[in-house]
Biopython code that builds the backbone (N, CA, C, O; Angstrom):
import numpy as np
from Bio.PDB.StructureBuilder import StructureBuilder

atoms = [
    (1, "THR", "N", (-13.559, 2.448, -1.964)),
    (1, "THR", "CA", (-15.337, 3.617, -1.311)),
    (1, "THR", "C", (-15.394, 2.730, -0.572)),
    (1, "THR", "O", (-14.942, 1.591, -0.695)),
    (2, "ASP", "N", (-16.253, 3.434, 0.686)),
    (2, "ASP", "CA", (-17.065, 3.007, 1.549)),
    (2, "ASP", "C", (-18.390, 2.112, 1.318)),
    (2, "ASP", "O", (-18.895, 2.598, 0.306)),
    (3, "SER", "N", (-19.011, 1.293, 1.656)),
    (3, "SER", "CA", (-19.413, 0.661, 0.891)),
    (3, "SER", "C", (-20.538, -0.059, 2.231)),
    (3, "SER", "O", (-21.096, -1.146, 2.084)),
    (4, "THR", "N", (-20.662, 0.657, 3.261)),
    (4, "THR", "CA", (-21.398, 0.764, 4.532)),
    (4, "THR", "C", (-22.491, 1.510, 4.142)),
    (4, "THR", "O", (-22.282, 2.384, 3.301)),
    (5, "ILE", "N", (-23.910, 1.318, 4.678)),
    (5, "ILE", "CA", (-24.930, 1.759, 5.234)),
    (5, "ILE", "C", (-25.471, 2.013, 6.464)),
    (5, "ILE", "O", (-25.321, 1.094, 7.269)),
    (6, "TYR", "N", (-26.117, 3.086, 6.895)),
    (6, "TYR", "CA", (-26.148, 3.061, 8.592)),
    (6, "TYR", "C", (-27.496, 2.754, 8.262)),
    (6, "TYR", "O", (-27.874, 2.891, 7.099)),
    (7, "LEU", "N", (-28.530, 2.217, 9.460)),
    (7, "LEU", "CA", (-29.883, 2.547, 9.405)),
    (7, "LEU", "C", (-30.348, 2.656, 10.756)),
    (7, "LEU", "O", (-30.333, 1.678, 11.503)),
    (8, "LEU", "N", (-30.716, 3.664, 11.080)),
    (8, "LEU", "CA", (-31.774, 3.913, 12.412)),
    (8, "LEU", "C", (-33.021, 3.176, 12.858)),
    (8, "LEU", "O", (-34.141, 3.571, 12.534)),
    (9, "ASN", "N", (-32.834, 2.197, 13.536)),
    (9, "ASN", "CA", (-34.231, 1.588, 14.284)),
    (9, "ASN", "C", (-34.798, 1.955, 15.207)),
    (9, "ASN", "O", (-34.063, 1.994, 16.193)),
    (10, "ASN", "N", (-36.114, 2.358, 15.447)),
    (10, "ASN", "CA", (-36.463, 2.301, 17.106)),
    (10, "ASN", "C", (-37.761, 1.472, 17.807)),
    (10, "ASN", "O", (-38.856, 1.587, 17.257)),
    (11, "ASP", "N", (-37.648, 0.705, 18.924)),
    (11, "ASP", "CA", (-38.954, 0.234, 18.994)),
    (11, "ASP", "C", (-39.969, 0.630, 19.315)),
    (11, "ASP", "O", (-40.138, 1.690, 19.919)),
    (12, "HIS", "N", (-41.021, -0.311, 18.897)),
    (12, "HIS", "CA", (-41.980, 0.425, 18.575)),
    (12, "HIS", "C", (-42.679, 0.442, 20.181)),
    (12, "HIS", "O", (-42.794, -0.678, 20.678)),
    (13, "ALA", "N", (-43.225, 1.795, 21.156)),
    (13, "ALA", "CA", (-43.624, 1.750, 22.649)),
    (13, "ALA", "C", (-45.805, 1.583, 22.398)),
    (13, "ALA", "O", (-46.579, 2.238, 21.701)),
    (14, "VAL", "N", (-45.997, 0.588, 23.209)),
    (14, "VAL", "CA", (-47.256, 0.469, 23.050)),
    (14, "VAL", "C", (-48.141, 1.496, 24.108)),
    (14, "VAL", "O", (-49.338, 1.757, 23.993)),
    (15, "ASN", "N", (-47.164, 2.025, 25.220)),
    (15, "ASN", "CA", (-47.748, 3.285, 25.392)),
    (15, "ASN", "C", (-46.707, 3.994, 25.822)),
    (15, "ASN", "O", (-45.600, 3.609, 26.199)),
    (16, "LYS", "N", (-47.529, 5.949, 25.662)),
    (16, "LYS", "CA", (-46.667, 6.326, 25.698)),
    (16, "LYS", "C", (-45.393, 6.917, 26.889)),
    (16, "LYS", "O", (-44.529, 7.787, 26.782)),
    (17, "SER", "N", (-45.780, 5.958, 28.047)),
    (17, "SER", "CA", (-44.866, 6.266, 28.798)),
    (17, "SER", "C", (-44.179, 5.111, 29.007)),
    (17, "SER", "O", (-44.034, 4.930, 30.216)),
    (18, "ASP", "N", (-43.556, 4.006, 28.152)),
    (18, "ASP", "CA", (-42.742, 2.950, 27.900)),
    (18, "ASP", "C", (-41.641, 3.148, 27.506)),
    (18, "ASP", "O", (-41.711, 3.707, 26.412)),
    (19, "TYR", "N", (-40.293, 2.931, 27.921)),
    (19, "TYR", "CA", (-39.251, 2.940, 27.302)),
    (19, "TYR", "C", (-39.338, 2.152, 25.927)),
    (19, "TYR", "O", (-40.184, 1.307, 25.633)),
    (20, "ARG", "N", (-38.348, 2.577, 25.193)),
    (20, "ARG", "CA", (-38.042, 2.309, 24.220)),
    (20, "ARG", "C", (-36.383, 2.549, 23.903)),
    (20, "ARG", "O", (-35.602, 3.332, 24.443)),
    (21, "ASN", "N", (-36.134, 1.437, 22.674)),
    (21, "ASN", "CA", (-34.200, 1.866, 22.613)),
    (21, "ASN", "C", (-34.388, 2.634, 20.824)),
    (21, "ASN", "O", (-35.338, 2.659, 20.042)),
    (22, "ILE", "N", (-33.408, 3.007, 20.776)),
    (22, "ILE", "CA", (-32.840, 3.381, 19.614)),
    (22, "ILE", "C", (-31.675, 2.980, 19.494)),
    (22, "ILE", "O", (-30.794, 3.154, 20.336)),
    (23, "TYR", "N", (-31.510, 2.221, 18.107)),
    (23, "TYR", "CA", (-30.263, 1.464, 17.280)),
    (23, "TYR", "C", (-29.950, 1.852, 16.249)),
    (23, "TYR", "O", (-30.745, 2.475, 15.546)),
    (24, "VAL", "N", (-28.995, 1.651, 15.961)),
    (24, "VAL", "CA", (-27.884, 2.024, 15.001)),
    (24, "VAL", "C", (-27.379, 0.975, 14.531)),
    (24, "VAL", "O", (-26.547, 0.356, 15.194)),
    (25, "TYR", "N", (-27.726, 0.603, 13.440)),
    (25, "TYR", "CA", (-27.162, -0.582, 12.315)),
    (25, "TYR", "C", (-26.299, -0.015, 11.587)),
    (25, "TYR", "O", (-26.405, 1.124, 11.132)),
    (26, "ALA", "N", (-24.954, -1.119, 11.349)),
    (26, "ALA", "CA", (-24.349, -0.771, 10.135)),
    (26, "ALA", "C", (-24.654, -1.837, 9.020)),
    (26, "ALA", "O", (-24.864, -3.009, 9.335)),
    (27, "ILE", "N", (-24.666, -1.587, 8.246)),
    (27, "ILE", "CA", (-24.877, -2.484, 6.832)),
    (27, "ILE", "C", (-24.057, -2.544, 5.402)),
    (27, "ILE", "O", (-24.113, -1.802, 4.421)),
    (28, "ASP", "N", (-23.109, -3.972, 5.734)),
    (28, "ASP", "CA", (-22.277, -3.632, 4.518)),
    (28, "ASP", "C", (-23.180, -4.104, 3.301)),
    (28, "ASP", "O", (-23.847, -5.125, 3.131)),
    (29, "SER", "N", (-22.936, -2.886, 2.452)),
    (29, "SER", "CA", (-23.931, -3.450, 1.016)),
    (29, "SER", "C", (-23.378, -4.243, 0.057)),
    (29, "SER", "O", (-24.098, -4.688, -0.837)),
    (30, "SER", "N", (-22.077, -4.519, 0.105)),
    (30, "SER", "CA", (-21.487, -5.704, -0.860)),
    (30, "SER", "C", (-21.995, -7.340, -0.634)),
    (30, "SER", "O", (-22.120, -8.203, -1.504)),
    (31, "THR", "N", (-22.299, -7.478, 1.207)),
    (31, "THR", "CA", (-22.203, -8.416, 1.703)),
    (31, "THR", "C", (-24.297, -8.496, 2.558)),
    (31, "THR", "O", (-25.033, -9.370, 3.016)),
    (32, "GLY", "N", (-24.340, -7.470, 2.383)),
    (32, "GLY", "CA", (-25.612, -7.874, 3.230)),
    (32, "GLY", "C", (-25.567, -8.187, 4.626)),
    (32, "GLY", "O", (-26.499, -8.675, 5.265)),
    (33, "LEU", "N", (-24.440, -7.884, 5.065)),
    (33, "LEU", "CA", (-24.224, -8.377, 6.255)),
    (33, "LEU", "C", (-23.907, -7.281, 7.356)),
    (33, "LEU", "O", (-23.007, -6.442, 7.302)),
    (34, "SER", "N", (-25.008, -7.499, 8.552)),
    (34, "SER", "CA", (-25.340, -6.077, 8.976)),
    (34, "SER", "C", (-24.870, -6.347, 10.517)),
    (34, "SER", "O", (-24.979, -7.532, 10.833)),
    (35, "LYS", "N", (-24.202, -5.196, 11.878)),
    (35, "LYS", "CA", (-24.514, -5.291, 12.963)),
    (35, "LYS", "C", (-24.367, -3.702, 13.079)),
    (35, "LYS", "O", (-23.790, -2.720, 12.612)),
    (36, "LYS", "N", (-25.626, -4.296, 14.371)),
    (36, "LYS", "CA", (-25.498, -3.717, 15.670)),
    (36, "LYS", "C", (-24.383, -2.806, 16.067)),
    (36, "LYS", "O", (-23.511, -3.428, 16.675)),
    (37, "ILE", "N", (-24.188, -1.839, 15.957)),
    (37, "ILE", "CA", (-23.086, -0.300, 16.532)),
    (37, "ILE", "C", (-23.524, 0.715, 17.446)),
    (37, "ILE", "O", (-22.654, 1.469, 17.882)),
    (38, "PHE", "N", (-24.762, 0.883, 17.835)),
    (38, "PHE", "CA", (-25.021, 1.598, 18.972)),
    (38, "PHE", "C", (-26.744, 1.622, 19.387)),
    (38, "PHE", "O", (-27.721, 1.825, 18.667)),
    (39, "GLU", "N", (-26.659, 1.381, 20.578)),
    (39, "GLU", "CA", (-28.059, 1.319, 21.868)),
    (39, "GLU", "C", (-28.263, 1.914, 22.428)),
    (39, "GLU", "O", (-27.481, 1.903, 23.379)),
    (40, "LYS", "N", (-29.338, 2.960, 22.528)),
    (40, "LYS", "CA", (-29.700, 3.810, 23.672)),
    (40, "LYS", "C", (-31.535, 4.026, 24.148)),
    (40, "LYS", "O", (-32.616, 3.979, 23.560)),
    (41, "LYS", "N", (-31.128, 4.233, 25.313)),
    (41, "LYS", "CA", (-32.447, 4.087, 25.631)),
    (41, "LYS", "C", (-33.567, 5.176, 26.038)),
    (41, "LYS", "O", (-33.340, 5.653, 27.150)),
    (42, "THR", "N", (-34.398, 5.542, 25.583)),
    (42, "THR", "CA", (-35.098, 7.131, 25.467)),
    (42, "THR", "C", (-36.579, 6.517, 26.172)),
    (42, "THR", "O", (-37.183, 5.447, 26.085)),
    (43, "LEU", "N", (-36.764, 7.606, 26.792)),
    (43, "LEU", "CA", (-38.547, 7.696, 26.956)),
    (43, "LEU", "C", (-39.634, 8.113, 26.093)),
    (43, "LEU", "O", (-39.957, 9.300, 26.132)),
    (44, "SER", "N", (-40.301, 7.250, 25.252)),
    (44, "SER", "CA", (-41.151, 7.426, 24.186)),
    (44, "SER", "C", (-41.675, 8.788, 24.340)),
    (44, "SER", "O", (-41.378, 9.689, 23.555)),
    (45, "SER", "N", (-42.479, 8.949, 25.381)),
    (45, "SER", "CA", (-43.300, 9.946, 25.356)),
    (45, "SER", "C", (-42.709, 11.455, 25.071)),
    (45, "SER", "O", (-43.457, 12.335, 24.646)),
    (46, "GLU", "N", (-41.567, 11.649, 25.287)),
    (46, "GLU", "CA", (-40.707, 12.653, 25.149)),
    (46, "GLU", "C", (-40.170, 12.801, 24.028)),
    (46, "GLU", "O", (-39.543, 13.840, 23.818)),
    (47, "GLN", "N", (-40.278, 11.806, 23.027)),
    (47, "GLN", "CA", (-39.867, 12.644, 21.499)),
    (47, "GLN", "C", (-40.425, 11.558, 20.372)),
    (47, "GLN", "O", (-40.568, 10.335, 20.347)),
    (48, "SER", "N", (-40.614, 12.429, 19.645)),
    (48, "SER", "CA", (-40.933, 11.913, 18.275)),
    (48, "SER", "C", (-39.878, 10.843, 17.581)),
    (48, "SER", "O", (-38.871, 10.566, 18.232)),
    (49, "ASP", "N", (-40.043, 10.321, 16.471)),
    (49, "ASP", "CA", (-39.218, 9.787, 15.521)),
    (49, "ASP", "C", (-37.882, 10.403, 15.684)),
    (49, "ASP", "O", (-37.573, 11.560, 15.971)),
    (50, "PRO", "N", (-37.104, 9.270, 15.413)),
    (50, "PRO", "CA", (-35.429, 10.279, 15.562)),
    (50, "PRO", "C", (-34.860, 10.029, 14.464)),
    (50, "PRO", "O", (-34.928, 8.954, 13.868)),
    (51, "GLU", "N", (-34.156, 11.165, 14.060)),
    (51, "GLU", "CA", (-33.345, 10.961, 12.901)),
    (51, "GLU", "C", (-31.698, 10.796, 12.291)),
    (51, "GLU", "O", (-30.886, 10.991, 13.196)),
    (52, "ILE", "N", (-31.113, 10.505, 11.063)),
    (52, "ILE", "CA", (-29.713, 10.050, 11.797)),
    (52, "ILE", "C", (-29.107, 10.984, 9.961)),
    (52, "ILE", "O", (-29.702, 11.009, 8.884)),
    (53, "PHE", "N", (-27.744, 11.603, 10.363)),
    (53, "PHE", "CA", (-27.415, 12.257, 9.294)),
    (53, "PHE", "C", (-25.868, 10.956, 10.146)),
    (53, "PHE", "O", (-25.570, 10.355, 11.179)),
    (54, "CYS", "N", (-25.250, 11.325, 8.279)),
    (54, "CYS", "CA", (-23.855, 10.796, 8.532)),
    (54, "CYS", "C", (-22.791, 11.682, 7.433)),
    (54, "CYS", "O", (-22.909, 12.099, 6.281)),
    (55, "THR", "N", (-21.650, 11.711, 8.535)),
    (55, "THR", "CA", (-20.637, 12.422, 7.576)),
    (55, "THR", "C", (-19.231, 11.265, 7.027)),
    (55, "THR", "O", (-19.208, 10.062, 7.286)),
    (56, "ASP", "N", (-18.233, 11.969, 6.294)),
    (56, "ASP", "CA", (-17.537, 11.212, 6.228)),
    (56, "ASP", "C", (-16.801, 10.538, 8.098)),
    (56, "ASP", "O", (-16.323, 9.406, 8.171)),
    (57, "ASN", "N", (-16.836, 11.010, 8.734)),
    (57, "ASN", "CA", (-16.166, 10.822, 10.021)),
    (57, "ASN", "C", (-16.935, 10.036, 11.055)),
    (57, "ASN", "O", (-16.608, 9.016, 11.661)),
    (58, "HIS", "N", (-18.263, 10.905, 11.119)),
    (58, "HIS", "CA", (-19.442, 11.076, 12.798)),
    (58, "HIS", "C", (-20.712, 10.260, 11.867)),
    (58, "HIS", "O", (-20.865, 10.014, 10.670)),
    (59, "ILE", "N", (-21.444, 10.020, 13.026)),
    (59, "ILE", "CA", (-22.661, 9.718, 12.706)),
    (59, "ILE", "C", (-23.618, 10.769, 13.585)),
    (59, "ILE", "O", (-23.443, 10.872, 14.799)),
    (60, "PHE", "N", (-24.470, 11.412, 13.004)),
    (60, "PHE", "CA", (-25.204, 12.132, 14.321)),
    (60, "PHE", "C", (-26.700, 11.703, 14.520)),
    (60, "PHE", "O", (-27.382, 11.338, 13.562)),
    (61, "ILE", "N", (-27.289, 11.775, 16.088)),
    (61, "ILE", "CA", (-29.070, 11.006, 16.145)),
    (61, "ILE", "C", (-29.475, 12.094, 16.457)),
    (61, "ILE", "O", (-28.992, 12.384, 17.551)),
    (62, "TYR", "N", (-29.961, 12.683, 16.170)),
    (62, "TYR", "CA", (-31.291, 13.718, 16.065)),
    (62, "TYR", "C", (-32.358, 13.053, 16.688)),
    (62, "TYR", "O", (-32.872, 12.060, 16.172)),
    (63, "GLU", "N", (-32.854, 13.680, 18.111)),
    (63, "GLU", "CA", (-33.848, 13.194, 18.733)),
    (63, "GLU", "C", (-34.478, 14.718, 18.956)),
    (63, "GLU", "O", (-33.739, 15.701, 19.010)),
    (64, "TYR", "N", (-36.108, 14.818, 19.095)),
    (64, "TYR", "CA", (-36.934, 15.892, 18.815)),
    (64, "TYR", "C", (-38.293, 14.893, 20.148)),
    (64, "TYR", "O", (-38.729, 13.751, 20.292)),
    (65, "SER", "N", (-38.498, 16.719, 21.034)),
    (65, "SER", "CA", (-39.526, 15.862, 21.784)),
    (65, "SER", "C", (-41.100, 15.531, 20.707)),
    (65, "SER", "O", (-40.915, 15.152, 19.551)),
    (66, "ASP", "N", (-41.974, 15.645, 21.021)),
    (66, "ASP", "CA", (-43.337, 15.566, 20.079)),
    (66, "ASP", "C", (-44.140, 16.861, 19.587)),
    (66, "ASP", "O", (-44.804, 16.849, 18.551)),
    (67, "ASP", "N", (-44.011, 18.088, 20.499)),
    (67, "ASP", "CA", (-43.760, 18.972, 19.838)),
    (67, "ASP", "C", (-42.959, 19.469, 19.683)),
    (67, "ASP", "O", (-42.926, 20.542, 20.286)),
    (68, "TYR", "N", (-41.725, 19.130, 18.807)),
    (68, "TYR", "CA", (-40.247, 19.612, 18.332)),
    (68, "TYR", "C", (-39.910, 20.623, 19.028)),
    (68, "TYR", "O", (-39.020, 21.190, 18.395)),
    (69, "GLU", "N", (-40.158, 21.265, 20.145)),
    (69, "GLU", "CA", (-39.597, 22.452, 20.899)),
    (69, "GLU", "C", (-38.185, 22.194, 21.433)),
    (69, "GLU", "O", (-37.222, 22.956, 21.520)),
    (70, "LYS", "N", (-38.366, 20.597, 21.845)),
    (70, "LYS", "CA", (-36.864, 20.404, 22.472)),
    (70, "LYS", "C", (-36.228, 19.393, 21.670)),
    (70, "LYS", "O", (-36.858, 18.439, 21.212)),
    (71, "ASN", "N", (-34.701, 19.617, 21.444)),
    (71, "ASN", "CA", (-34.080, 18.069, 20.572)),
    (71, "ASN", "C", (-32.769, 17.790, 21.477)),
    (71, "ASN", "O", (-32.464, 18.318, 22.547)),
    (72, "CYS", "N", (-32.153, 16.902, 20.806)),
    (72, "CYS", "CA", (-31.354, 16.290, 21.615)),
    (72, "CYS", "C", (-30.315, 16.114, 20.350)),
    (72, "CYS", "O", (-30.867, 15.723, 19.321)),
    (73, "ILE", "N", (-28.987, 16.329, 20.271)),
    (73, "ILE", "CA", (-28.324, 15.851, 19.500)),
    (73, "ILE", "C", (-26.879, 15.026, 19.844)),
    (73, "ILE", "O", (-26.070, 15.423, 20.683)),
    (74, "ILE", "N", (-26.712, 13.734, 18.982)),
    (74, "ILE", "CA", (-25.586, 12.569, 19.621)),
    (74, "ILE", "C", (-24.619, 12.574, 18.782)),
    (74, "ILE", "O", (-25.021, 12.113, 17.713)),
    (75, "ARG", "N", (-23.359, 12.918, 18.738)),
    (75, "ARG", "CA", (-22.536, 12.435, 18.143)),
    (75, "ARG", "C", (-21.645, 10.962, 18.455)),
    (75, "ARG", "O", (-21.154, 10.588, 19.520)),
    (76, "LEU", "N", (-21.638, 10.205, 16.938)),
    (76, "LEU", "CA", (-20.936, 8.988, 17.690)),
    (76, "LEU", "C", (-19.898, 8.754, 15.901)),
    (76, "LEU", "O", (-20.071, 9.175, 14.757)),
    (77, "ASN", "N", (-18.544, 7.594, 16.790)),
    (77, "ASN", "CA", (-17.735, 7.706, 15.579)),
    (77, "ASN", "C", (-18.371, 6.579, 14.353)),
    (77, "ASN", "O", (-19.172, 5.800, 14.868)),
    (78, "ARG", "N", (-18.153, 6.336, 12.749)),
    (78, "ARG", "CA", (-19.145, 6.002, 12.554)),
    (78, "ARG", "C", (-18.866, 3.995, 12.701)),
    (78, "ARG", "O", (-19.384, 3.171, 11.946)),
    (79, "ASP", "N", (-18.186, 3.768, 13.554)),
    (79, "ASP", "CA", (-17.676, 2.606, 14.021)),
    (79, "ASP", "C", (-18.636, 2.225, 15.153)),
    (79, "ASP", "O", (-18.767, 1.010, 15.301)),
    (80, "GLY", "N", (-19.348, 3.028, 15.998)),
    (80, "GLY", "CA", (-20.530, 3.095, 16.594)),
    (80, "GLY", "C", (-19.978, 3.637, 18.181)),
    (80, "GLY", "O", (-20.635, 3.647, 19.222)),
    (81, "SER", "N", (-18.384, 4.124, 17.945)),
    (81, "SER", "CA", (-17.618, 4.263, 19.172)),
    (81, "SER", "C", (-17.728, 5.581, 19.905)),
    (81, "SER", "O", (-17.723, 6.595, 19.207)),
    (82, "ASN", "N", (-17.815, 5.693, 21.087)),
    (82, "ASN", "CA", (-17.126, 7.468, 21.262)),
    (82, "ASN", "C", (-18.489, 8.311, 21.246)),
    (82, "ASN", "O", (-18.716, 9.325, 20.586)),
    (83, "PRO", "N", (-19.476, 7.535, 22.278)),
    (83, "PRO", "CA", (-20.875, 8.572, 21.592)),
    (83, "PRO", "C", (-20.729, 9.978, 22.499)),
    (83, "PRO", "O", (-20.378, 9.913, 23.677)),
    (84, "VAL", "N", (-20.999, 11.123, 21.907)),
    (84, "VAL", "CA", (-20.896, 12.257, 22.958)),
    (84, "VAL", "C", (-22.215, 13.207, 22.699)),
    (84, "VAL", "O", (-22.705, 13.419, 21.590)),
    (85, "LEU", "N", (-22.705, 13.752, 23.993)),
    (85, "LEU", "CA", (-23.736, 14.399, 23.705)),
    (85, "LEU", "C", (-23.283, 15.612, 23.363)),
    (85, "LEU", "O", (-22.623, 16.206, 24.216)),
    (86, "VAL", "N", (-23.499, 16.209, 22.171)),
    (86, "VAL", "CA", (-23.587, 17.745, 21.760)),
    (86, "VAL", "C", (-24.002, 19.001, 22.008)),
    (86, "VAL", "O", (-23.576, 20.149, 22.136)),
    (87, "ILE", "N", (-25.574, 17.985, 22.043)),
    (87, "ILE", "CA", (-26.498, 19.515, 22.346)),
    (87, "ILE", "C", (-27.991, 18.616, 23.112)),
    (87, "ILE", "O", (-28.926, 18.041, 22.555)),
    (88, "ASP", "N", (-27.746, 18.777, 24.269)),
    (88, "ASP", "CA", (-28.943, 18.599, 25.603)),
    (88, "ASP", "C", (-30.221, 18.770, 25.664)),
    (88, "ASP", "O", (-30.660, 19.870, 25.327)),
    (89, "GLU", "N", (-30.760, 18.158, 25.924)),
    (89, "GLU", "CA", (-32.485, 18.128, 25.521)),
    (89, "GLU", "C", (-33.440, 19.384, 25.636)),
    (89, "GLU", "O", (-34.595, 19.560, 25.251)),
    (90, "ASN", "N", (-32.336, 20.374, 26.458)),
    (90, "ASN", "CA", (-32.966, 21.848, 26.603)),
    (90, "ASN", "C", (-31.994, 22.711, 25.350)),
    (90, "ASN", "O", (-31.771, 23.921, 25.400)),
    (91, "GLY", "N", (-31.586, 21.946, 24.448)),
    (91, "GLY", "CA", (-31.141, 22.982, 23.112)),
    (91, "GLY", "C", (-29.885, 23.223, 23.772)),
    (91, "GLY", "O", (-29.624, 24.216, 23.093)),
    (92, "ARG", "N", (-29.034, 23.140, 24.431)),
    (92, "ARG", "CA", (-28.082, 23.888, 25.371)),
    (92, "ARG", "C", (-26.540, 23.317, 25.064)),
    (92, "ARG", "O", (-26.115, 22.410, 25.779)),
    (93, "ARG", "N", (-25.727, 23.848, 24.014)),
    (93, "ARG", "CA", (-24.629, 23.197, 23.688)),
    (93, "ARG", "C", (-23.653, 22.633, 24.520)),
    (93, "ARG", "O", (-23.100, 23.594, 25.055)),
    (94, "GLN", "N", (-23.177, 21.662, 24.892)),
    (94, "GLN", "CA", (-22.063, 20.738, 25.497)),
    (94, "GLN", "C", (-20.671, 21.005, 24.987)),
    (94, "GLN", "O", (-20.202, 21.134, 23.856)),
    (95, "SER", "N", (-20.180, 21.045, 26.178)),
    (95, "SER", "CA", (-18.511, 21.014, 25.744)),
    (95, "SER", "C", (-18.190, 19.731, 25.521)),
    (95, "SER", "O", (-18.484, 18.858, 26.338)),
    (96, "THR", "N", (-17.391, 19.410, 24.108)),
    (96, "THR", "CA", (-16.497, 18.346, 24.059)),
    (96, "THR", "C", (-15.425, 18.729, 23.720)),
    (96, "THR", "O", (-14.491, 17.934, 23.616)),
]
sb = StructureBuilder()
sb.init_structure("model")
sb.init_model(0)
sb.init_chain("A")
sb.init_seg("    ")
for serial, (resi, resn, name, xyz) in enumerate(atoms, 1):
    if name == "N":
        sb.init_residue(resn, " ", resi, " ")
    sb.init_atom(name, np.array(xyz, "f"), 0.0, 1.0, " ", f" {name:<3s}", serial, name[0])
structure = sb.get_structure()
């Protein structure tokens, strides 16, 4: 069985206009070892806290605007490779 836990973390922005990073970490629950597998820069003034969802094959990162009017979905492989924009910030589905 897969003993990997995925954690989403983002930098704390002091000013709303500051850029911050979103990080995805893979943690081996049997050893406690962690590894950063994905990093993305975002503008904090345009989004609330992101969310992460995992399937057997992929990780999905959901980013929302502060008012939840706009969202963005990124899909990546569980090892952090092959990030693909699935839905852009205007809600438009991207061809994959």
